[in-house]
C-alpha positions in Angstrom: 0.0 0.0 0.0 1.5 3.3 -1.1 0.7 6.6 0.7 -1.5 7.5 -2.3 -3.5 4.3 -2.0 -3.9 4.7 1.8 -5.0 8.3 1.4 -7.5 7.3 -1.4 -8.9 4.5 0.7 -9.4 6.8 3.7 -11.3 9.3 1.5 -13.5 6.5 0.1 -14.4 5.5 3.6 -15.1 9.1 4.6 -17.3 10.1 1.7 -19.6 7.4 0.5 -22.5 7.7 -2.0 -25.8 8.9 -0.6 -27.4 5.5 -0.8 -24.7 3.9 1.3 -24.3 6.7 3.8 -25.4 4.7 6.9 -23.6 1.5 6.1 -20.3 2.5 7.7 -22.2 3.0 10.9 -23.3 -0.6 10.7 -19.7 -1.6 10.1 -18.8 0.2 13.3 -21.4 -1.6 15.4 -22.5 -5.1 16.1 -26.1 -4.9 15.2 -28.1 -6.6 12.4 -29.0 -4.2 9.6 -32.7 -4.0 8.8 -34.1 -2.0 5.9 -36.8 -0.5 8.0 -34.2 0.9 10.4 -32.2 2.3 7.6 -35.4 3.9 6.2 -36.2 5.4 9.6 -32.7 6.8 10.0 -32.7 8.2 6.5 -36.0 9.8 7.1 -34.5 11.6 10.1 -31.4 12.7 8.2 -33.2 13.7 5.0 -33.4 17.5 5.3 -31.0 20.2 6.6 -34.0 22.3 7.6 -35.8 19.7 9.6 -36.1 20.6 13.3 -36.7 17.1 14.5 -38.6 13.9 14.1 -40.6 11.4 16.1 -39.6 7.7 15.6 -42.6 5.8 16.7 -42.1 2.2 15.5 -44.2 -0.3 17.3 -42.3 -1.3 20.5 -39.7 -4.0 20.1 -38.5 -3.0 16.6 -35.3 -1.2 17.7 -36.0 2.5 18.0 -32.9 2.7 20.3 -30.7 1.3 17.5 -32.3 3.8 15.0 -31.5 6.6 17.3 -27.9 5.5 17.7 -27.5 5.0 14.0 -28.5 8.6 13.5 -26.2 9.8 16.3 -23.3 7.7 14.9 -23.8 9.1 11.4 -23.9 12.6 12.7 -20.8 12.0 14.7 -19.0 10.6 11.6 -20.0 13.9 9.9 -18.2 15.9 12.6 -21.2 16.7 14.7 -20.1 16.1 18.3 -22.7 17.9 20.5 -25.1 15.0 21.2 -27.4 14.7 24.2 -29.4 11.6 25.1 -32.1 12.0 27.8 -33.6 8.9 29.5 -36.6 9.0 31.8 -35.1 7.1 34.7 -31.9 5.4 35.9 -33.1 1.9 35.2 -33.6 2.6 31.5 -30.4 4.6 31.4 -28.6 1.4 32.6 -30.1 -0.5 29.7 -28.9 2.1 27.2 -25.4 1.9 28.6 -25.5 -1.9 28.1 -26.7 -1.3 24.5 -23.8 1.2 23.8 -21.2 -1.0 25.4 -22.3 -4.2 23.7 -23.0 -2.9 20.1 -21.3 0.5 19.5 -17.9 2.3 19.7 -19.2 5.8 20.0 -17.6 7.9 22.7 -20.0 8.8 25.5 -20.1 10.4 29.0 -22.7 9.5 31.7 -24.1 12.0 34.2 -26.2 9.9 36.6 -25.8 11.6 40.0 -24.8 14.8 41.8 -21.1 13.8 42.3 -20.7 13.6 38.5 -21.5 17.3 38.3 -19.5 18.2 41.4 -16.4 16.4 40.0 -16.6 18.1 36.6 -13.9 20.5 35.7 -16.2 23.2 34.3 -19.5 22.4 32.7 -20.3 18.7 33.2 -22.2 18.7 29.9 -19.2 19.9 27.9 -18.0 16.7 26.3 -17.2 15.2 22.9 -19.6 12.5 21.8 -22.9 11.5 23.5 -23.7 12.9 26.9 -26.2 10.7 28.6 -28.4 11.7 31.6 -31.9 11.5 32.9 -34.8 13.9 32.4 -34.7 15.0 36.0 -31.0 15.6 36.3 -31.0 17.5 33.0 -33.8 19.7 34.3 -32.2 20.3 37.7 -29.0 21.4 35.9 -30.9 23.3 33.2 -28.5 26.3 33.2 -25.5 24.2 32.5 -27.2 22.0 30.0 -28.7 24.9 28.1 -25.3 26.6 27.9 -24.2 23.9 25.4 -25.3 24.5 21.8 -26.4 21.0 21.1 -26.5 19.7 17.6 -28.9 16.8 18.4 -30.9 15.9 21.5 -32.7 12.5 21.7 -35.4 11.7 24.2 -36.4 8.1 25.1 -40.0 7.4 26.0 -40.8 10.9 24.6 -44.6 10.5 25.1 -43.7 11.9 28.6 -43.0 15.2 26.8 -46.5 15.5 25.2 -47.7 18.0 27.8 -45.0 20.6 26.7 -47.6 22.9 25.1 -49.2 23.5 28.5 -47.4 26.2 30.6 -47.8 24.1 33.8 -45.7 21.2 32.3 -42.5 22.3 34.0 -40.3 19.3 33.2 -41.1 19.0 29.4 -40.7 22.8 29.1 -37.3 22.7 30.8 -36.1 19.9 28.5 -37.3 21.9 25.5 -35.3 24.9 26.6 -32.2 22.7 27.0 -32.7 21.3 23.5 -32.9 24.9 22.1 -32.3 24.9 18.4 -30.9 21.4 18.3 -32.4 18.7 16.1 -34.9 16.9 18.4 -35.1 13.1 18.1 -38.2 11.8 20.0 -38.6 8.1 20.5 -41.9 6.5 21.5 -43.9 3.4 20.7 -47.1 5.2 21.8 -47.4 8.5 19.9 -51.1 8.5 20.8 -51.5 7.1 24.3 -54.6 8.8 25.5 -55.9 10.9 22.6 -54.6 12.8 19.7 -53.4 15.7 21.9 -50.4 13.4 22.8 -49.3 13.7 19.3 -50.0 17.4 19.2 -47.7 17.9 22.3 -44.8 16.0 20.8 -45.0 17.9 17.5 -45.2 21.2 19.5 -42.1 20.1 21.4 -40.2 19.9 18.0 -41.7 23.1 16.5 -44.6 25.1 17.9 -45.3 26.6 14.5 -46.2 23.3 12.7 -49.7 22.9 14.0 -52.5 25.4 14.9 -52.9 26.5 18.5 -54.4 24.0 21.1 -58.0 25.1 20.9 -58.1 25.2 17.1 -56.4 21.8 16.9 -58.9 20.3 19.4 -61.8 21.7 17.4 -60.5 20.5 14.1 -59.1 17.0 14.9 -60.1 15.6 18.2 -62.5 12.7 17.4 -62.8 14.0 13.9 -61.2 11.2 11.7 -62.7 12.8 8.6 -60.0 15.5 9.1 -57.1 13.1 9.5 -56.0 13.4 5.8 -55.4 17.1 6.4 -53.5 16.3 9.6 -51.5 13.6 7.9 -50.2 16.1 5.3 -48.6 18.0 8.2 -47.6 15.3 10.6 -46.2 12.7 8.2 -43.2 14.9 7.6 -42.2 14.6 11.2 -43.2 11.0 12.2 -41.9 7.7 11.0 -43.5 4.4 12.1 -42.9 0.8 11.2 -45.3 -1.9 12.2 -44.4 -5.5 13.2 -46.5 -6.7 10.3 -44.2 -4.7 7.9 -41.0 -5.7 9.6 -41.7 -9.4 9.5 -40.6 -9.4 5.9 -37.0 -8.9 7.0 -36.7 -9.3 10.8 -36.9 -12.3 13.0 -40.2 -11.5 14.8 -41.9 -14.6 16.0 -45.7 -15.0 16.4 -47.6 -14.3 19.6 -50.2 -16.8 21.0 -52.9 -15.3 23.1 -54.9 -17.0 25.9 -57.5 -15.4 28.2 -58.5 -17.5 31.2 -62.1 -16.9 32.3 -61.7 -18.1 35.9 -64.5 -18.4 38.6 -63.8 -16.7 41.9 -64.3 -18.7 45.2 -67.6 -18.4 47.2 -65.7 -16.2 49.7 -64.5 -13.8 47.0 -68.1 -13.7 45.6 -69.4 -12.7 49.1 -66.7 -10.0 49.3 -67.7 -8.7 45.8 -71.4 -8.4 46.9 -70.5 -6.5 50.0 -68.4 -4.1 48.0 -71.1 -3.7 45.4 -73.6 -2.8 48.1 -71.2 -0.3 49.7 -70.6 1.3 46.3 -74.3 1.8 45.8 -74.9 3.2 49.3 -76.1 6.8 49.2 -74.1 9.6 50.8 -70.8 7.8 51.4 -68.7 9.9 53.8 -65.4 8.3 52.6 -66.0 9.2 49.0 -68.2 12.3 49.0 -67.3 13.5 45.5 -66.9 10.2 43.6 -69.9 8.9 41.7 -70.9 5.2 41.9 -69.6 4.4 38.4 -66.1 5.6 39.1 -66.0 4.1 42.5 -67.1 0.8 41.2 -64.3 0.8 38.6 -61.8 1.6 41.4 -62.9 -0.7 44.2 -64.1 -3.6 42.1 -61.0 -3.3 40.0 -58.8 -3.6 43.1 -60.7 -6.7 44.2 -60.3 -8.0 40.7 -56.5 -7.6 41.2 -56.4 -9.3 44.6 -57.9 -9.5 48.0 -54.7 -8.1 49.3 -55.1 -4.9 47.2 -58.7 -4.2 48.3 -57.9 -5.0 51.9 -55.1 -2.4 51.9 -57.4 0.2 50.4 -60.4 -0.5 52.8 -58.1 -0.3 55.8 -57.2 3.3 54.6 -61.0 4.0 54.2 -61.6 2.8 57.7 -58.9 5.0 59.2 -60.4 8.0 57.3 -63.9 7.3 58.5 -62.8 6.8 62.2 -61.7 10.5 62.1 -65.2 11.7 60.9 -68.3 12.4 63.0 -71.5 10.5 62.3 -69.7 7.7 60.5 -70.6 4.7 62.7 -73.0 3.1 60.1 -70.5 3.4 57.3 -67.7 2.1 59.5 -69.7 -1.0 60.3 -70.1 -1.7 56.5 -66.3 -1.2 55.9 -65.5 -3.5 58.9 -67.9 -6.1 57.4 -65.9 -5.9 54.1 -62.6 -6.3 55.9 -63.9 -9.3 57.8 -65.0 -10.8 54.4 -61.4 -10.2 53.1 -60.1 -12.2 56.0 -62.3 -15.1 55.0 -60.5 -15.4 51.6 -57.6 -17.7 52.3 -56.3 -17.7 48.7 -57.7 -15.9 45.6 -58.9 -18.2 42.9 -56.8 -16.3 40.4 -53.6 -17.2 42.4 -54.4 -20.9 41.8 -55.1 -20.2 38.1 -51.7 -18.4 37.9 -49.8 -21.4 39.3 -51.5 -23.7 36.9 -50.7 -21.4 34.0 -47.1 -21.2 35.0 -46.7 -24.9 35.2 -48.5 -25.6 31.9 -46.7 -22.7 30.2 -43.2 -23.6 31.3 -43.8 -27.2 30.3 -45.0 -26.2 26.9 -42.2 -23.7 26.3 -39.5 -26.1 27.4 -40.7 -28.6 24.8 -40.4 -25.9 22.2 -36.8 -25.0 23.2 -37.7 -21.6 24.8 -36.2 -20.3 28.1 -37.8 -21.1 31.4 -38.7 -17.4 32.1 -42.0 -15.5 32.5 -42.9 -11.9 33.1 -46.1 -11.3 35.2 -47.6 -7.8 35.2 -49.8 -6.4 38.0 -51.4 -3.0 38.6 -51.1 -3.1 42.4 -47.9 -3.2 44.5 -49.9 -5.1 47.2 -50.9 -7.7 44.6 -47.3 -7.9 43.5 -46.0 -8.5 47.0 -48.7 -11.1 47.7 -47.8 -13.0 44.4 -44.1 -12.9 45.3 -44.8 -14.7 48.6 -46.7 -17.5 46.7 -44.7 -17.8 43.4 -41.2 -17.6 45.0 -42.0 -20.9 46.8 -42.0 -22.7 43.5 -39.8 -20.5 41.2 -36.8 -18.2 41.5 -38.6 -14.9 41.5 -37.7 -11.2 41.5 -39.8 -8.0 41.9 -39.7 -4.8 39.9 -41.8 -1.8 40.5 -39.7 1.3 39.8 -38.3 1.5 43.3 -36.3 -1.8 43.2 -33.7 -0.6 40.8 -32.3 -2.1 37.5 -30.5 -4.8 39.5 -33.9 -6.7 39.6 -34.0 -6.7 35.8 -30.4 -7.9 35.6 -31.1 -10.7 38.1 -34.1 -11.8 36.1 -32.1 -11.8 32.8 -29.2 -13.7 34.4 -30.7 -16.3 36.8 -34.4 -15.9 37.8 -37.4 -17.7 36.3 -40.2 -15.2 37.1 -40.2 -11.4 37.1 -43.3 -9.9 38.8 -43.5 -6.2 37.6 -45.9 -3.3 37.8 -46.3 -1.3 34.6 -43.0 0.5 35.5 -41.5 -2.5 33.9 -43.6 -2.3 30.7 -41.7 0.7 29.3 -38.4 0.4 27.4 -36.9 -2.8 28.9 -35.6 -5.5 26.6 -36.7 -8.8 28.0 -36.5 -11.0 24.9 -34.9 -13.8 27.0 -38.5 -14.5 28.1 -41.2 -15.7 25.8 -44.0 -15.9 28.4 -46.1 -12.8 29.4 -48.9 -12.9 31.9 -51.4 -10.1 32.5 -52.4 -10.8 36.0 -54.5 -7.7 35.9 -56.2 -6.2 32.8 -55.7 -2.5 32.0 -58.0 0.0 30.5 -55.4 1.2 28.0 -54.8 -1.0 25.0 -51.4 0.5 24.2 -50.1 -0.2 27.7 -51.2 -3.8 27.4 -49.3 -3.8 24.1 -46.2 -2.4 25.8 -46.3 -5.2 28.3 -46.2 -7.9 25.6 -43.6 -5.9 23.6 -41.1 -6.3 26.4 -40.8 -9.9 25.1 -42.3 -9.8 21.6 -39.5 -7.9 20.0 -36.3 -8.1 17.9 -34.0 -10.6 19.4 -36.8 -13.0 20.5 -36.0 -16.5 19.5 -39.3 -18.1 20.3 -43.0 -17.6 19.6 -44.4 -15.6 22.6 -47.2 -16.9 24.8 -49.4 -14.2 26.3 -52.0 -15.1 29.0 -54.6 -12.8 30.6 -57.1 -13.4 33.4 -60.7 -12.2 33.5 -63.5 -12.6 35.9 -66.7 -12.0 33.8 -68.7 -11.5 37.0 -66.6 -8.5 38.0 -67.9 -5.2 36.6 -64.5 -3.6 36.4 -62.9 -6.6 34.5 -65.7 -6.6 32.0 -65.4 -2.8 31.5 -61.7 -3.1 31.0 -62.2 -5.8 28.4 -64.8 -3.5 26.6 -62.4 -0.6 26.6 -59.4 -2.6 25.4 -61.5 -3.9 22.4 -62.8 -0.4 21.6 -59.4 1.3 21.9 -57.8 -1.3 19.7 -60.2 -0.3 17.0 -59.5 3.4 17.5 -55.8 2.9 17.6 -55.8 0.8 14.4 -57.8 3.5 12.6 -55.5 6.3 13.7 -52.0 5.0 13.4 -52.0 1.2 13.0 -51.3 -1.7 15.3 -50.1 -5.1 14.1 -51.3 -7.6 16.7 -54.1 -8.2 19.1 -53.4 -7.8 22.8 -56.1 -10.1 24.2 -57.8 -13.1 22.8 -58.1 -16.9 23.0 -60.9 -16.8 25.6 -61.3 -20.1 27.5 -62.6 -21.6 30.7 -60.7 -24.9 30.1 -57.0 -24.3 30.6 -55.9 -27.8 29.8 -57.7 -27.8 26.4 -56.4 -24.2 25.7 -52.8 -25.2 26.3 -53.1 -28.3 24.2 -54.3 -26.0 21.3 -51.6 -23.4 22.0 -49.0 -26.2 21.8 -50.1 -26.9 18.3 -49.5 -23.3 17.3 -46.2 -22.6 19.2 -43.3 -23.5 17.0 -40.0 -25.0 18.2 -37.2 -22.4 18.3 -35.4 -24.3 15.5 -38.6 -24.0 13.3 -38.8 -20.2 14.1 -35.2 -19.8 12.9 -35.8 -22.0 9.8 -39.0 -20.0 8.8 -37.0 -16.8 9.2 -34.2 -18.0 7.0 -36.7 -19.1 4.4 -38.3 -15.7 4.5 -34.9 -14.0 4.0 -34.0 -16.4 1.1 -37.3 -15.5 -0.6 -36.6 -11.8 -0.2 -33.0 -12.2 -1.5 -34.4 -14.0 -4.6 -36.7 -11.1 -5.3 -33.8 -8.6 -4.7 -36.2 -6.0 -3.4 -38.2 -5.2 -0.3 -41.9 -5.3 -0.6 -44.1 -4.8 2.4 -47.9 -4.4 3.0 -48.9 -0.8 2.4 -50.0 1.1 5.5 -52.9 3.3 4.4 -55.0 5.6 6.6 -52.0 6.3 8.8 -51.1 9.6 10.3 -47.4 8.8 9.9 -44.9 8.1 7.3 -44.6 4.3 7.5 -42.3 1.7 6.0 -44.3 1.2 2.9 -43.5 -0.6 -0.3 -42.5 2.7 -2.0 -40.0 3.5 0.8 -38.7 -0.1 0.9 -37.9 -0.2 -2.7 -35.8 3.0 -2.4 -33.7 1.3 0.3 -32.7 -1.7 -2.0 -30.3 -3.1 0.6 -30.4 -6.7 1.5 -28.9 -8.1 4.7 -26.3 -10.1 2.7 -25.3 -7.0 0.7 -24.8 -5.0 3.9 -22.8 -7.7 5.5 -20.6 -8.0 2.4 -19.9 -4.2 2.3 -19.2 -4.1 6.0 -16.6 -6.9 5.5 -15.0 -4.9 2.7 -14.9 -1.7 4.8 -13.5 -3.3 7.9 -10.8 -5.0 5.8 -9.9 -1.7 4.3 -9.8 0.0 7.7 -7.5 -2.7 9.1 -5.1 -2.2 6.2 -5.2 1.6 6.9 -4.6 1.0 10.6 -1.6 -1.1 9.8 -0.2 1.5 7.4 -0.7 4.3 10.0 1.1 2.5 12.8 3.9 1.1 10.5 4.6 4.6 9.2 4.6 5.9 12.8 7.1 3.2 13.7 9.3 4.4 10.8 9.1 8.1 11.8 9.3 7.9 15.6 11.3 6.1 18.3 9.3 7.0 21.4 7.1 3.9 21.1 6.9 0.8 18.9 3.7 -0.8 17.8 3.6 -4.6 17.3 1.0 -5.7 14.7 -0.6 -9.2 14.9 -2.3 -9.6 11.6 -4.0 -12.9 12.5 -5.6 -11.6 15.7 -6.0 -8.1 14.2 -4.4 -6.4 17.2 -1.9 -3.5 17.5 0.1 -3.3 20.8 2.3 -0.5 22.1 5.7 -1.6 23.3 9.1 0.0 24.2 7.7 3.3 25.6 8.3 5.4 28.7 5.0 7.1 28.3 2.3 6.4 25.7 2.5 9.1 23.0 0.0 11.5 21.6 -1.0 10.1 18.2 -2.9 13.1 16.9 -5.2 16.0 17.8 -8.9 15.9 17.1 -11.7 18.4 17.2 -14.2 17.8 20.1 -16.7 20.4 18.9 -15.0 23.2 21.0 -11.3 22.8 20.7 -8.5 20.6 19.4 -7.8 17.9 21.9 -4.8 15.6 22.1 -5.5 11.9 21.7 -3.1 9.8 23.7 -2.5 6.2 22.6 -4.0 3.2 24.3 -1.8 0.2 25.2 -3.6 -2.0 22.7 -6.0 -1.7 19.8 -8.1 -4.4 18.0 -10.6 -4.9 15.2 -12.4 -7.9 16.6 -16.1 -7.4 17.5 -15.4 -8.8 21.0 -12.3 -6.7 21.6 -12.0 -5.2 25.0 -11.8 -2.5 26.2 -14.4 -1.0 24.0 -12.6 2.3 23.5 -9.6 0.4 22.1 -11.6 -1.1 19.2 -10.8 0.4 15.8 -14.0 1.2 13.9 -15.3 3.9 11.7 -16.9 5.7 14.6 -14.3 5.3 17.3 -11.9 8.2 18.0 -8.9 6.1 16.9 -10.6 5.0 13.7 -11.7 8.6 12.8 -8.2 9.8 13.7 -6.5 7.3 11.4 -8.7 8.3 8.5 -8.1 12.0 9.0 -4.3 11.8 9.7 -3.2 9.7 6.8 -1.1 11.9 4.5 0.3 11.9 1.0 2.2 14.3 -1.3 0.3 16.4 -3.9 1.9 14.6 -6.8 3.8 11.4 -7.4 4.1 8.3 -9.6 3.1 4.6 -9.1 4.5 1.6 -11.0 1.9 -1.2 -11.1 2.1 -4.9 -12.0 0.9 -5.7 -15.5 0.7 -3.8 -18.8 -1.3 -0.6 -18.5 -1.5 2.4 -20.8 0.4 5.2 -19.0 -2.0 7.8 -17.5 -2.6 10.3 -14.8 -5.3 9.9 -12.1 -6.4 12.8 -9.8 -8.3 12.6 -6.5 -10.5 15.6 -5.8 -12.5 16.7 -2.8 -15.7 18.4 -3.7 -17.8 20.4 -1.1 -21.3 21.5 -2.2 -22.6 24.7 -0.5 -26.0 26.3 -0.2 -24.9 29.8 0.6 -22.4 29.2 3.4 -24.0 25.9 4.6 -22.0 22.8 3.7 -24.6 20.3 2.5 -22.6 17.5 0.8 -19.0 16.3 0.4 -17.7 13.8 -2.1 -14.4 12.4 -3.3 -14.1 12.2 -7.1 -11.6 10.3 -9.2 -10.8 11.6 -12.7 -8.1 10.5 -15.2 -6.6 10.8 -18.7 -4.2 8.5 -20.6 -1.1 10.0 -22.0 -2.7 9.5 -25.4 -5.5 11.9 -24.3 -8.4 9.5 -23.6 -10.5 10.4 -20.5 -10.9 7.7 -17.9 -14.2 6.9 -16.1 -14.5 6.7 -12.4 -14.7 2.9 -12.7 -11.5 2.8 -14.7 -9.7 5.0 -12.2 -10.8 2.7 -9.4 -9.6 -0.4 -11.3 -6.2 1.1 -11.9 -5.8 2.0 -8.2 -6.8 -1.5 -7.3 -3.7 -3.0 -9.1 -0.8 -4.1 -7.0 2.0 -1.4 -6.8 5.6 -2.4 -7.4 7.1 1.0 -6.5 6.2 4.6 -6.0 7.6 8.1 -5.6 6.3 11.2 -3.9 7.1 14.7 -4.9 6.9 17.3 -2.1 5.8 17.2 1.5 3.2 14.6 2.5 0.2 16.3 4.4 -3.2 15.1 5.7 -6.4 16.2 4.1 -7.0 19.2 6.4 -3.8 20.8 5.1 -4.5 20.2 1.4 -5.0 23.1 -0.9 -5.0 23.2 -4.7 -1.9 24.8 -6.2 -1.6 26.0 -9.8 -4.2 24.7 -12.2 -3.7 21.2 -13.5 -4.9 19.8 -16.8 -7.1 17.2 -14.9 -9.0 19.9 -13.0 -11.5 20.5 -15.9 -12.6 16.8 -15.8 -14.2 17.2 -12.3 -18.0 17.0 -13.0 -19.0 19.8 -10.7 -22.0 20.7 -12.8 -23.4 17.1 -12.5 -22.7 16.9 -8.8 -24.5 20.3 -8.2 -27.4 19.1 -10.3 -27.7 15.9 -8.4 -27.7 17.7 -5.0 -30.1 20.3 -6.3 -32.6 17.6 -7.4 -32.3 16.0 -4.0 -32.7 19.3 -2.1 -35.5 20.9 -4.1 -38.4 18.8 -2.5 -36.9 19.6 0.9 -36.8 23.3 0.1 -40.4 23.2 -1.1 -41.3 21.6 2.1 -39.5 24.2 4.1 -41.1 27.0 2.1 -44.5 25.5 2.8 -43.6 25.4 6.5 -42.7 29.1 6.5 -46.0 29.9 4.8 -48.0 27.9 7.4 -46.1 29.7 10.2 -47.2 33.1 8.8 -50.7 31.9 8.3 -50.9 30.8 11.9 -49.5 34.1 13.2 -52.1 36.0 11.2 -54.8 33.7 12.5 -53.6 34.4 16.1 -53.9 38.2 15.4 -57.4 37.8 14.1 -58.3 35.6 17.1 -57.0 38.3 19.5 -59.1 40.9 17.7 -62.2 38.7 17.8 -61.7 38.1 21.5 -61.6 41.8 22.1 -64.8 42.3 20.0 -66.6 39.6 22.0 -65.4 41.2 25.2 -67.0 44.5 24.2 -70.3 42.8 23.4 -70.2 40.9 26.7 -69.6 44.1 28.7 -72.3 45.9 26.8 -74.8 43.2 27.7 -73.8 43.4 31.3 -74.2 47.2 31.3 -77.7 47.0 29.6 -78.8 44.5 32.2 -78.2 46.9 35.1 -81.1 49.0 36.1 -80.5 50.7 39.5 -76.8 50.6 40.3 -75.5 53.8 38.6 -71.9 53.4 39.9 -71.6 49.9 38.5 -73.0 51.0 35.2 -70.5 53.8 35.1 -67.7 51.5 35.9 -68.7 49.2 33.1 -68.9 52.1 30.6 -65.3 52.9 31.4 -64.2 49.3 30.9 -66.2 49.2 27.6 -64.4 52.4 26.4 -61.0 51.0 27.4 -61.6 47.6 25.6 -63.1 49.4 22.6 -60.0 51.6 22.3 -57.8 48.6 22.5 -59.9 46.9 19.9 -59.7 49.8 17.5 -56.0 50.1 18.1 -55.4 46.4 17.4 -57.7 46.6 14.3 -55.7 49.5 13.0 -52.4 47.7 13.7 -53.6 44.4 12.3 -53.2 45.5 8.7 -49.6 46.6 9.3 -48.8 43.5 11.4 -50.0 41.3 8.6 -48.0 43.3 6.0 -44.9 43.0 8.2 -45.4 39.2 8.4 -45.8 39.0 4.6 -42.6 41.0 4.1 -40.7 38.8 6.6 -42.0 35.7 4.7 -40.9 37.2 1.4 -37.4 37.7 2.8 -37.3 34.2 4.3 -38.3 32.8 0.9 -35.6 34.8 -0.8 -33.0 33.4 1.5 -34.3 29.9 0.9 -34.3 30.5 -2.9 -30.7 31.7 -2.7 -29.8 28.4 -1.1 -31.0 26.6 -4.2 -28.2 28.3 -6.1 -25.6 25.7 -5.1 -21.9 26.3 -5.4 -19.0 23.9 -5.3 -15.5 24.2 -3.8 -13.0 21.7 -5.4 -9.7 20.8 -3.8 -7.2 18.7 -5.7 -5.8 16.2 -3.2 -3.3 14.4 -5.4 -2.4 13.6 -9.0 -0.4 10.4 -9.7 1.1 9.1 -12.8 0.4 5.4 -13.4 2.7 3.3 -15.5 
């Protein structure tokens, strides 16, 4: 490898064609490349004017990986101010596991006060990803907001949906911290309660995209006929992939649903009747403001969960009543209920659960699945009661948000059963388990879906068994079932869901498990079916998925899939090529350093792909790199390696690690030279050029271009130039000083300069940018339209106020002072109205002029320019 070859290879790895832009990021990670993840990342990176996106794939499809792909790509492009906010410490721990296991991006974690106290200066001032929690970021808002972030990502971003309301302190603080950064919002439930959740997240990204809250409510809430209009706005900011679409490419096993219709014991039925009578008792002192319907859902729901849960609640009711006067009769009723609780020795549902666990584990064991189950409860009292029972038969751990991430780690490593409240239904990766049990039903369909998605996700090896319990004699259970069914229909109509969350109703568990056993595939069959699917897709050489119509979001449709045109085998092959090229460059870099320095020697083991520092007093500084704020020295590690399992992580050479980026940027060559190659070739000259495309002063694209000409005067194509540079070199010469890319500058004009196709490159970029510019122009017009509407709304409000005051004045007959006071207020408001009316025309004109200027600036950006730097010219002979 000559210095020219090394320099050329480095540039080829740095500046890839647009369609392969994300693939080096895969080469630098250990994740499987799925087309729908590439499509999502490309969607987020598509426009330089985009202020943010919501990635809202169904849970379990790898939104975390999509976010890290985007961050890694931006880091490779030189963007180093990256902030990742996680809702809580337990999810933060899972993200760190993800980064350490799969990626080589530099990161810093701020997880407690001492991390801030120990910082030299601003704790948020770091190169790479800064990771912290929502709460810590908000507490240190001043320091966090002082950094001009390039990109800020938020996990479980549905928690930010209240940002448009002034009283939402935490979301608003996080929005101030993000500032003008690109905002990347991750959520599997963009519409959790109603469509205002989606409104809030879009508002968080850009408050000018949608109309104000009241207008949005009037136009879209429960108005599906207006969804096409909403989709035209929202689809530019939201990307969603459904499991049904991802199954064409990803290993996503099936889910098998069972719902056990159990019968409560006679003692439980007695307790239910007493509760029902109490709920319908008039004038309850303990619940003076709660109507019977809501109280029934609450108390009967608690009994449906467990006797332990309702006992705990009724003890609290009794304590409250004992402090009230005239409560003896109601106290007697509550004590009767508590006495009935004591008569229930074991809930019928507990016995059903133990049977379900035995049958389920037996069935999954036969199918090759792990002996692990996740049980979800609503009540902590129920959770504790179940732990006492289940832990006698199985190794069991509890998780409820206060137990810490260690409980999740223990379950993944050793335990058989995890009993979790719905704190455990968000974000966690529990694909080691293929058995989900809804001990309690929920009213919210999407939260039920989130529970199953902890196990039914990418990385799951087995079909997933999901079991729910229902007592059809319990009013609350029946109502939950009705709402789950109803909201499934609503959710499907709004943004699509792939799978049902409840089904397979039975009152015969043995028969139901026999039938489930016929549907659950062995793990080997799941893998075989997946490989067959991949083989079919490879044969077709394109991605085709079911279309997702009537969605509010941009989804991974057939049209998008065909644009990706990347098969897993193609990606793997390209990654192998790039990593092989990077290893050759790493060897070249360290061998040249050995030749030029004597302060340290690097031993290279080609077979193990390791580079080890020896014979040094102190490890040397290898280069300086830009950390987003200053040039920072990079001191050598003791050992580097290319293997995926190489430790420590920061010593692995990849396209996103600091050492990998440094090697690419520090490789140097002279401006001119000659190469003698093996074989007979027509003598020629080949030039490597670096082309930067600008829209005004904004750099929008970079590309390395090869051009050439034979000594006889025939132009060489890019493909011919590449073929010549791929020939083995026998010898070479360099003319002048060798310098890295950042010191290159074109000298006097060369006869190859005119062959650089700048016009074609500008045309291609212009074609790519034009739709994005049109989109940005439309956004600016919508922004002005909404500002004008706000002015008109203010004027209308003043006019209405005048009329209201006049009506109040006319209704007064005897109170002359009050009438006079109203007259004064009417005159004041009328003057304000007339002043606003007069100014409205000028305000509207000002907005139009501002828009005109903004559109002129945007149009100027369409006039792209190119800066061309000649990096080297070599003679080939």
